Each structure stands twice: as structure tokens, then as C-alpha cells.
N, C-alpha and C positions, 0 to 999 in steps of 0.2 A: 516274646519279650521277657516274660517272667522267667522262662527257662534260661535265657542268656544271663540274666541277673543272678539266678541261682548258681549257674555254672561258674560265673566269675567269682561269686562269693566263696564257693567251695574251693576253687583254685587258689584264691587269695589266702584263705584260712590255711590250706595245706602248705602253701609256700611260706607263709609267715611262721607257721609252727616249725617247719624244718629249719628255716634260717634262724629262728629264735633259739631253738634247742642247740644248734651248732654254735651260735654266738655265746650262749650261756655256758656251754661246756668248755668252749675255748677260753672264755674269760676266767672261769673257775680254775682251769688248768694253768693258765698264765699267772694268775694270782698266787696259786699254791707254789708254783715253781719259783716265782720271784721271792715269795716269803721264805721259802726254804733256803734259797741262796743267801738271803739276808741273815737268817738265823745261823747258817753255817759259819759265817764270819765270827759271830759271837761265840759259838761253840768252840771254834779253833782258838780264840783268845782264852776261853776258860781252860782248854787243854794246856795251853802254854803256861797259864798261871799255876795249874796243878803240877806241871813239870818243875816249875821253880820252887814249889812248896816241898819238893823232895830234897832232903838234906842228908849229908853224911853224918852218921852217928857212930858211937863206939862199937856197935854190933852190926854195922852195915848202914843201909839206906833207911832213913826215917821220913815220915810225913809230918811236916810242921803244921799243926792244926791252926796255929795263930795266923797263918797266911791264907786260910780258907774263907770263903764267903759265908756269911751267916745263913744263907739259904740252904747250904749243905748240912747245917746242923739241925734245922727244923724238920721234923718228920713229915713226909708226904708234901714237901714244899713245891714239888714240881721240878726241882733241879737236882740232878743226881750225877754221881761219877763212880767209876771203878778203875783201879790201876792194877795192872797185872805185871809183876816182875818175876824173874826166876826165883821160885821158892817163896814168894810173898804176894799178897793181894790186899789192897786197901779199897774200902767202899765207903760212900758217904753215909752219915748217920740218918740222913733224910730218907734213905731206903727202908729204914727200920728193919723189919724181918723179911723184906723182899730181896730179890736178886735182880741184878742188871745183867741180862744174858749177853755173853760176848758174841761178836760177829767175826766172820772169817775174812772179810775184806776191809781194807782201810778206807777212810773218807766218810762222807755223809751217807748213811744208810737210806736206801730208797723206800724200804718198807718200814712202817711204823711198828715199834715194838710194844709189847704189853708191859705196863707199869703197875705200881700199887694202886689199889682203889679204882680199878678199871680205867686207869689213865692210859692214853696213847702217847708213846715217847718217840721224839725225833732224836736219833742217836748219831753221834760222830765218833769215829775211832781214829786216833792218831798214834803212829808208831815213832818212838824216839830212842835215843841213847842217853843214859844218865850215869855218870861215874863209871863208864865202860860197860854198863849193863843194858840190854835191850828192854824197853818198856812199851806197853800198850795202854793207852789212856782212853777210857770211854766216858764221854760226857753226854748226858741226855737231858732233854727239856720236855715238859708236858705240852703236847700239841692239841689237847682236847679243847681248850678255849678257842683256838683257831678254827677247829672243825665246827664248833658250835656257831662261830661267827659266819663261817662260810654257809652253813645251812640257813642261818637267819637271812643272810644276803640273798640266797637262792629263793627263799620264801617271799621276801620282799620283791625280788626281781620277777618272780612268777606272778604275784599279784599285779605289779605294774605292767607286766607283759600282757596279762589278760585284759586289763583296762585299756592298754594301748591298742590291743587287737580289736576290742569292741569299738573304740573310737575310729580306728582305721576302717572297720567294716561299715560303720555309718557313713564315713567320708566316701568310701568306695561306692556304696549304694547311691549316694547323692551324685557323685561324679558320673557313674554309669547311667543313672536316670537322666541326668542332664545331657550326656553325650548321645543317648538313644532317643531323646525327645524328638528330634527331626524325623527319625525312623518311625516313631509312633504316630506323628502327624501324617506321614506318608501313608501309613497303614489305614488311618482314619479316612484319608482322601480316597484310597482305593475302595474302602467300604462305601463311601459316598458315590463313587462311580457305579458300584453295583446297584445302589438304590436310585440311580438316575438323578442325583442331586448336583452332579458336575459332569463336564464332558472331558476334562483332562486334568492332570496333576499340576500343582504349582511348581515353578522352577526356582523358587526362593528356598533352596535347600543347601546344606553344606556341600562343599566341593566333592566330597567322596560319594555323595548320593546323586549328584547331578547327572552322571552318565546313565544311571539306572532310571531316573525319572524321564530323561530324554528318550531312552529306548521304549519305555512304556507309552509315552505320548505318541511316539512315532508309530508304534504298533497299533494304538487305537485309531490314529488317523488312517493308517494303511488298511486296517480292517474295515473301517467305515467306507473308505473309497472302493475297496474290493466288493463290498456288499452292494453299493450303489451301482457299480458296473455290472454285477451279476443280475441285479433286478432289471436294469435297463436292457441287458442282453436277453433275459427271459421274456420281458415285455415285447421286445422286438420279434422274438421267436414266435410268441403267441399271435401277434398281429400277422406275421408272415404265414402262419399256418391257417389262418382264418380263410384266406382267399382260396387255397387249394381245396379246403373242406367245403367251402361254398360251391365251388365248381363241381365237386363230386356229388353234393346233394342235388345240384341242378341236373346233372347227368342222370341221377337215379330217378328223377321225376319225368324224364322224357317219355314221349309216346311209345318209343320202341320197347320200353320195358313194361308198358301197360299190359301187354299180352303175356308177360311173365311175372305174375304177382308174387310168387314165392321168392324168386330171385330178387325182385325189387324190395320185398319186405326184408329179406336177409341183408341186402346191401344197405338199406336205410338203418337197420338195427346196428350193423357193424360200424357204420360211420358215426352214429350217435354215441356208441360206446367209446370210439376213438376220441371224439370231441370231449366227452365227459372225463375220460381218463387223462387226456392231455391237459385239460383245464385244471384238474385236481393235482396232477403231478407238478405242473408249472407253479401252481399256488403253493404246494409243499416246498418246492425248491426255493421259492422266494422268501421263506420264513427266515427271519434274523435270529430267532431264538434268544440265547443269552450271549451272543458274540459281541454285542455292543454294550459294554458296561455303563456308558454314560447316557444311554437312550432312556427316554421316559415319555409318557403320554399325559398331557395336561388336560384334564377333564373340562375345566372352565373354558379353555381355548378351542378345543377340538369338537366337543359334543354339539354345541349350537350349530356349527356349520354342517356337521354330519346329519343332524335331524332336519335341517333346512333342505339339504340335498335330497334326502329320502322323501320329504313331503312333496318336492317338485317332481320326483320320479313317479310316484304313485298317483298324484293328482286326484285324490278323492277325500271325502270328509273323514279323516282319521285323526283322532286326538293322540298325538305322539308326544309323550312327556318323558323327561329324564330327571333323575335325582342323584346328586353326588355332593359330598361335603365340599364347601368352598375351599379352593386351593388344593384339592386332592390330585395327586399325580401318581400314576401307575408306573412302577419301575420296569417298564417293558418297551420294546421297540414301537415307535409311533405307527409305522406302516402295518405291523402285525396286529396291533390293537384296533386300528381302523378296519382292517380286513375282518377281524373277529366280530366286532360290533356291527359292521356294515352287513355282514351275512345274517347275523341274528335278527337285526331290526328289519332288514329287507324281507326276510321270510315271514316275520311276524306281521308286517304290513300287508303281505299278500293274502294272508288267511284271516286277518282280524276283521271284525264287523265294523267297529268304530273306535276302538281304543287299544293303544300299545304303550306299555310303560317299561322304562329302563331304570334300574337302580344299581348303584355301585357303592359298596361300603368296604371299609377296612376292618380286619379282625386281628386277633393276636397271632393267628397263623398265616395271614396273608390278605387276599382280597376276595370278595364275593360279588358276583355279577348275576342279576336276575333280569330276564326279559319275559314279560307277561303280555298276553293278548286275550281278547274276548272272542276268538274264533272257534271253530269246531273242535280243536284239540286233537289228541291222539288217544286211542284206547289204551288202558293201562297195560294190557297183556302185550301190546305192540311196542311199548317203550323199551323194555329190557331187551326185546328181540333186536330192535334197531341198534341200540348201543353195543350189545354183545357181538354183533356181526361186524361192526366197524365199517359199514358201507353207507351210502347215501340213503336217506329215508325215502326219497321219492322213487327209489328202485325197489322198495319193499311195500309201501302203502300207496295204493292208487288214489290219486286226487290230492296228495299232499306234496308240495314241492319244496320241502324244508331241506336246503342243502347243508347238511351237517358235516360233510367231508372235510372241508378246509377248516371249519371250526374245531373239529375233533383233532385234526393234525396240529393246530396251533396250541390247543390246550395240552395235548400230550407232549409237545416240544417243551412246554414250560413246566412239566411235571404236575399239572393240575388234574381236575376231575370235572366231568359234565354229567348232569342228571336231568331227566325229563319228569315233570310233575304236573299235577292239576293246578291251574292258576286260580287265584281268588277272583279274577275277572271272568272266569268261566271257560277259558280256553286252555292254552298250553303255557307252561312255565319252563323255561330253560334256565337251570341254575349251574353256574360255573364257579369253581373254587380254585384260586391260584395261590401258590405259596410265595412268601416273600423270599427274595434272594438272601441266602445266608451271608452274614458278615464274615470278613476275613479275620 
């Protein structure tokens, strides 16, 4: 979101700068052109006045000074003239000891000429006939005040442009923030989906976002339905395989095989491995992982029934307790969490003497789950061996039926970790750390 606002701001600044510079230069050029056209009319009138000031004298053409403007008499007044006739040249007194350079083309001169005291002169040349003689009259006016005014206008315009640009940027940021607010709300809702705080996105969004929200909701519903069908199909497959395996176990125990103990033993071992592998792989395939963003596990609602079910299954005097913060919800699939906790608590109840304890807490990094029992536990040198080999514990340590296979699969699917430690109750502690899903 911030990147979009930054890109829009940079784009707006670049566009406004280019447009502003073009408008400023065009405005200055049009102003200068219009002003020169206006001054040209005045210079032509001055040239006509100077032409009339030329009179016939006893020795030829004379310049009648009484007909000249007073500005031509005052030194460096900013108004100058020069008249070139065959064999004669007249220049205004205002030039003092400077010269007004002649030009080769008639009309208003495009380039500003150099005048006295660093003045810039706008010069007009007119060609005439007077008393049968050709004349060239140059009339010049100081253009420096105009240039200063233009620079002053440019400075004021620049300051106003910067202020306007700043105001436009603030307005643009406000408009962009307002326009992208629904998108930010949708982003937060997607983050809530990941944390299990909602099951779908709200449809109360602008018309442009409605197709996107609809597609996401459709995808969520389709994913959930697909997962349900897959779980049902895998469950049906598991039940369908139980009968053939039971028949094979029954055949392996028939009297005909009593006389062949080695073959019987190998057959039973192979069938048991098939049953264990099938159960584990079916359990692994049924994991939802992170495919359902809106799924969550409500501890207050699910744990009491889970504990009650385990108490009914084991039917012996075991004090099974659980501790979780009121209202705690794990942002994970409900079925997966039930599978995880069910396996841990079931195995803890099998080997506990009288007490099993479950604790679930939240941390800055995620969730922590502890399952403690007061049973015989596992020797320390065997714990790392079990976890490093990634196989079921009951295949490695005789007398311990702790099925960690599906538990390890679930934890690995969530990017978590599992450790075996000595419990404060005297038995085994299984500690599981799960990361929180990252926000989008």
C-alpha cells in the first residue's frame, strides 16, 4: 500500500513539474512576444516622429531638435535613436558617449542589443525616403525593467507553484488513502482469515473489488469442500482396508501356518508394517495444513469434550487436566489440532500412573503446547534418537507405544518443532512450538 502511494506521489510530482515548467515557459514566451508586439507599435510611432523632425535646411537635411522628445535629451534615459542618411548620421544625446549599433534587417530586431550602463535594448529599424534621400532610423528602448519584471514574476510563480505542488501532494495522498481504504480493509480481513478470526471476506466493498472478493470467497469455499471430500474419501479408504487386513491377519493365525513359524512370523510382521504405514500415510494425507485460512481451534469449546472422550476410553483413575487462557483460539485447522492433541493425550494416558496435564500458551513467536505425564518416561539418550530418525517411537523403544508419527507430521506441516524432555511430574514431557501465521 505504501509503495502504491509512493509511486503515485512520485508520478504526480514528475507530471506536475513537467507540466508546470512547460506552462511557465509558454506563459513567459507569450508574455514576452505580446509585450514586444505592443512596444513595436510605439517604436514605429517614434520612428515616424523622428522622420518628421528631419527638415530641409540651407545646407541640406537638418534635424529639428525642438520636435524631439525630452527623453532623447536626457543621458541614459532608456530611449535612444540613430538616423543614418547618405553622408550624415544623427544620434540622440541620451546615448552620451555610447553607440547604437546598426542592424542589417529592417523591422523589430529579435535579439536584444547592448546599450549604455549594461542596458538591454529593444531596437526597431525603419527605412524611409525623405526629400528624395534614403534614410534608416533606429529607435531603441531599454528592455531591462521588463526582464527584471519577468524574473520577479518567475520567482513568484515558482514559489506559488511549489506551494501549490505541496497542497496537491497532500490532497493526492488524502484522496489515494481514501480510495485505497477498502483495499486496506480487505487486506486486514485476509490477515484475519489467516489468524482464524473469520471464515470469508465481507462483500461490502467497492464495485471494482467485488469480483476479487467474490473469487477469494469462492476459492475458500471450494478449498474447504475439497478438503472435506478428501477426508471423507480417505476415511472410507481406511475403513475399506481394515476388513482385508483383518482377513489376512486371520489367515496368518490359522493352524496350517503353525507348522511354519518363520513364514507365519514374517507374514505377521509384514502385515503389521502395512497396517502402520497405511495408517500413518492416510493420517498424513488428511492434514489440512494451512490450506484453510479461516480455520481455527477453540480451546474452550473443544478441549472439554476431548478430555471427556479420553477419560471414557481409558476408564481408569487418571487425573487429566488442561490449562489454556480463556478465549484462546489456535489459528489452525480444527481436525488437525484434534488429531495432534488426541494422539499426545492418548499416549500420555496409556503410560501415566495417575496424572496427565495439558497446557497451551501463546508467545510472541506463536503457540506452545506441553503434555506432561507421571509415567516411566523415556531415557534421555533415546529421545534425540527417536526424533532424529523420524519414525514411530514404539518401533525403537520396547514397551512404549507413543505414536509420534502423525504428531510429527502435523508439526512439520505447520513449520513447528517438537521436543521430548523430563516432566516435572516425573514422566515424559512433550513440548511443541508452533509459529503464528504471518500477516499479509
